[in-house]
C-alpha positions in Angstrom: 0.2 0.0 0.3 1.6 3.7 -0.5 0.8 6.1 1.1 -1.3 8.0 -0.9 -3.3 5.1 -0.4 -3.5 5.0 2.9 -4.9 8.9 2.8 -7.7 8.0 0.6 -8.2 5.5 3.3 -9.6 8.2 6.1 -10.2 10.4 3.4 -12.9 8.2 2.5 -13.5 7.2 6.6 -14.5 10.7 6.5 -16.4 10.5 3.7 -19.9 11.0 4.1 -20.6 7.9 3.3 -17.6 6.4 5.3 -17.8 5.7 9.6 -20.1 7.5 11.6 -17.6 7.4 14.0 -14.8 9.2 11.7 -17.0 11.2 10.7 -18.1 13.3 14.2 -14.1 13.6 15.0 -12.6 16.9 15.7 -9.4 18.3 16.5 -10.2 18.5 20.1 -12.2 15.1 20.6 -9.1 13.2 18.8 -6.3 14.9 21.8 -6.9 12.0 24.2 -5.9 9.7 21.4 -2.9 11.2 20.4 -1.4 11.1 23.8 -2.5 6.9 24.2 -1.1 6.1 20.9 2.2 8.6 21.8 2.5 6.9 25.4 1.4 2.9 23.9 5.0 4.4 21.2 7.1 4.5 24.3 5.7 1.4 26.1 7.1 -0.4 23.2 10.4 1.2 23.2 10.8 0.3 26.9 9.8 -3.6 26.2 11.9 -3.3 22.7 8.9 -4.8 21.4 9.6 -4.4 17.8 6.4 -6.0 16.9 4.1 -4.1 19.5 6.4 -1.3 18.6 5.2 -1.0 14.2 1.6 -1.0 15.1 1.6 1.8 18.0 3.5 4.3 15.4 1.2 2.9 12.9 -1.5 4.3 15.3 -0.1 7.8 15.6 0.4 7.7 12.1 -3.4 7.1 12.0 -4.0 10.2 14.6 -1.5 13.0 12.1 -4.1 11.5 8.9 -6.8 12.0 11.3 -6.1 15.0 12.2 -4.4 16.3 8.7 -7.5 14.7 6.5 -10.1 17.2 9.6 -7.7 20.1 8.0 -7.9 19.9 4.7 -11.4 19.5 5.6 -11.6 22.8 7.1 -9.4 24.6 4.4 -6.4 25.1 6.8 -3.4 22.8 6.0 -3.3 19.5 3.7 -0.8 16.1 4.4 1.1 17.8 2.0 2.2 20.5 3.6 2.8 18.6 6.9 5.4 17.0 5.2 6.5 19.9 3.3 7.0 21.8 7.0 9.0 18.8 8.6 11.2 18.5 6.3 11.9 22.8 5.4 12.4 22.5 9.2 14.6 19.3 9.3 17.0 21.3 6.6 16.8 24.3 8.3 17.5 22.8 11.1 21.1 21.2 10.1 23.2 23.1 9.3 25.7 21.1 9.8 24.7 19.1 6.8 22.6 20.8 4.5 24.6 23.8 4.6 28.1 25.3 6.3 27.6 25.0 9.4 29.6 23.2 11.4 28.6 20.6 14.7 30.8 17.7 15.5 28.9 16.3 18.8 25.8 15.7 20.0 25.7 18.8 21.8 26.6 21.2 19.8 23.7 19.8 17.4 21.3 21.0 20.5 22.6 23.8 20.9 22.4 25.1 17.3 19.0 23.7 17.4 17.7 25.6 20.0 19.0 28.9 18.8 17.4 28.7 15.5 15.1 27.6 17.6 14.5 30.9 18.9 15.3 32.8 15.1 12.8 31.0 14.1 10.0 31.8 16.6 11.6 35.2 16.7 11.6 34.6 20.8 14.0 38.1 21.9 13.4 37.8 25.9 14.0 33.8 27.8 10.2 34.5 29.2 9.0 33.9 25.6 10.7 30.7 25.4 9.4 29.8 28.9 5.9 30.7 27.9 6.2 27.9 24.7 7.1 25.2 26.9 3.8 23.5 26.3 1.4 22.9 29.1 0.3 19.5 27.5 3.2 18.0 28.5 3.8 16.0 32.1 3.9 18.3 34.4 7.8 16.5 35.3 9.0 16.9 32.3 7.5 20.8 31.3 9.0 21.2 35.0 12.6 20.6 33.7 12.3 22.0 30.1 11.4 25.1 32.0 14.2 24.8 34.7 17.1 24.2 32.2 15.8 27.2 29.9 16.3 29.1 33.1 19.7 28.1 33.5 20.8 28.6 30.2 20.6 32.2 31.4 22.2 31.7 34.8 18.9 31.6 37.0 20.0 28.5 39.0 22.1 27.3 41.6 25.4 27.2 41.7 25.6 23.6 43.3 24.1 20.3 44.1 24.0 20.9 47.8 21.9 24.1 46.9 19.2 22.3 45.1 19.2 19.9 47.9 19.2 22.9 50.5 15.6 23.7 48.5 14.1 20.3 48.9 14.8 20.8 52.4 13.4 24.1 52.7 9.7 23.0 50.6 9.6 20.0 52.9 9.6 22.6 56.5 7.2 24.7 54.1 5.1 22.2 53.2 4.8 20.8 56.9 3.4 24.3 57.9 1.4 24.1 55.7 -0.3 21.2 56.8 -1.0 22.6 59.6 -3.1 25.3 58.8 -5.8 22.9 57.1 -5.7 24.9 54.3 -5.9 22.8 51.2 -5.1 25.7 48.8 -2.2 26.5 50.1 -1.3 22.9 51.5 -1.3 21.9 47.2 1.0 24.7 46.6 3.5 24.0 49.1 3.7 20.8 47.6 3.7 21.6 44.0 7.2 23.7 45.4 8.1 20.5 46.4 8.0 18.6 43.7 9.2 21.1 41.2 12.0 21.6 43.7 12.9 17.9 42.9 12.8 18.0 39.6 15.8 21.0 40.5 17.6 18.6 42.1 17.1 15.1 39.8 18.7 18.1 37.7 22.5 18.5 39.5 22.4 14.3 40.1 22.1 13.6 36.0 19.3 11.7 36.1 15.4 12.2 34.4 12.3 12.9 37.5 9.9 11.1 35.0 11.8 8.2 34.1 12.5 8.2 38.1 9.0 8.4 38.9 7.9 5.9 36.5 10.3 3.2 37.8 9.7 3.5 41.4 5.4 3.0 40.2 7.2 -0.1 38.5 8.6 -1.4 41.4 6.3 -0.2 42.9 3.4 -2.4 41.8 6.0 -5.5 41.1 5.9 -5.7 44.7 2.5 -5.3 45.6 2.2 -7.9 42.6 4.6 -10.4 44.9 2.9 -9.6 48.2 -0.8 -10.7 47.2 1.1 -13.8 45.8 2.7 -14.7 49.4 0.0 -13.9 50.7 -2.1 -15.9 48.4 0.1 -18.7 49.2 -0.5 -18.5 53.2 -4.5 -18.9 52.0 -4.7 -15.3 53.0 -6.0 -12.1 51.1 -4.4 -8.4 51.6 -7.9 -6.9 52.8 -8.2 -9.4 55.8 -4.7 -8.2 57.3 -3.3 -6.0 59.5 -1.1 -3.3 57.3 1.8 -5.0 60.0 1.5 -8.0 58.5 1.1 -7.0 55.4 5.0 -4.8 55.8 6.0 -8.0 56.6 5.5 -9.7 53.6 6.5 -6.7 51.6 9.9 -7.2 53.5 9.9 -10.3 52.7 9.4 -9.7 49.3 12.4 -6.9 49.6 
């Protein structure tokens, strides 16, 4: 099947004699689908499952095609405009490959990429760059991107100790907020603590998003083992005390 044949399938699904579900979709209604498919691609990568990765990339391509056909119907843009745009961007963002630019390391490539992006977006201030970070990103990832942009102009802690002390400070402020019973204040201080933890992760040279994902996976795996142990003993977790469950948890650890 050619790419044009694939696009014709999408157009047929959107036609009057096509699929009722596909016909009623909009950019807004498909927003969640795009996010879900992107995460499923990530899952395929994490699992090193090439068969699943191929399938999920197809699902992402379907979302790109659907949005493009909807835009085509509205007269906004076409799939060819999408292809032309990304092709031109790649040429522009890689002057060391397609022009006279120079970049001998991945770090230099990224630095050039950011500078070219600033020129394209006509950014003249750091604030414009911060405001451009998508709000739809996962919160930990968005916090990291914002912090990195601020750090490029020196708005950052000098070292790990400064970042660590900020975490301790925010933890104390959260404790004080809890005593007030003011949920809005508690949420605000909890957010400050999370933001500071992301800052600390940068100085540790780790990804906060990955760390939390791994911690969640570790919790799930241990919980599954705890429940298996309780079943082997002929007991249900709901009938056990927290102390008994902690005992199983420690055995699993």
